[in-house]
N, C-alpha and C positions, 0 to 999 in steps of 0.2 A: 213332511207335509208335501202335498201335491197341489199344484196350481192348475185349475181348469178355467179356460177363458172362452168367452163367446165374443167375437169381434165384429163390429159394424153391422149389427142386425138392424134392418131398416123397416120402419113402420109408418103408416099414415094415421095421424090422430088429430084431435081438436083441442089443443091446450093453448092457453094464452090469456092475457088480460083483455086484449081488444076483442070486440064482438065479432069482427070478421075472421079472426083466428079460430074462434069457436064455431063459426058458420062454415068456413071454407077449408079449414084444417091446414096441415103442414106436414112435411116429412120430418121424422125424428130418427136419429141414429143412436144406437145403444151398444156399449161395451160392458161386459160383466167379467170380473176376475174373482175367482173363489179360491181361497186357501182351504184345502180339504184334508181331513184326517181319514185316509183310506188305507191304513196299514193292514187292515184285515183282508184286503183284496188279494194280496200276494200274487200268485199266478193263477188264480181261480177262474179268471175270465167271466166273473159273475156280476151282472149289472146291479144286483141288489146290494153289492158291497162297495159301490162307488156312487157318484152323483150323476143322475140321469140328466144330462144337459138338455135333452129335448124337453123334459118336464120343466127345467129352469126357464128355457126359452118361452114355453107356453105360458108360464106364470107371468113373466115379464110382459109378454104380448097382451095378456088379459088385463093387467093393471094399466098398461099404457094406452090401450085402445077402447076399453069398455066404459070409461067415464071421461068427463071433461074437467080439467083443472085449470085454475088461473096460472099456477106456477109449476114449472118442470122440477123445481126443487122438491115439491110435494110428491110428485110422481117418483122421483129418484128415491126418496126415503121410503115410500111404500114398497118399491121393488127390493131395496136392501133388506128391509124388515121381513118382507114376504119370503125371501130366500132363506134367511136365518131361521124363520119359524117353520118352514116346510122341509128343509134339508138339513138334518142333524149332523151330517158329516162336514158341513161347511162351517169352519171356525171363524172365517173372516171374509167379507165380501166388499168389493169396490165396484161401484156402478158409475159409469159416465153416460150422460145423455147429451147429445148434440142437437141443436135446433138450427139447421141451415135456413137461410132466408128469414131469420128473425127480423122484425120490422125496425131495424136500427140504421139502415144505410147499407153501404157496400161492405159486406163482411163475409167471411167463410161460414161462420156459425157462432152460436153461443153454446158454451159447454158447462154443464154442472157435474161435479164429481163428489161422491160421498164414499166414505169407507167406514164400515161398522164391524165390530168384533162381537163374537158371542160372549155374553157375560156369564 
């Protein structure tokens, strides 16, 4: 198994329970770790035999930025499921979403993490 990771991708989106979060938005940080079965890659240097992490990034960006959700937990699960559905070489995915400046007081961030395996 090979692990492919995307670390600290930053997006601006409009998620949250409070109306001003949906109106003014917030920065979100995203980490994705994928366990991948790419044994067929060998030494071929062929993108078709691995996971195109630009496509993974674009899928996560689309899910994170194209709709407004109350909960980042919902966004996280949609990203996990989207990766497993669209990238058959990914056998397991872990996604972390951080929400800096969450309206709680003085904190670094709130973080949600999910891990899903292909069934």
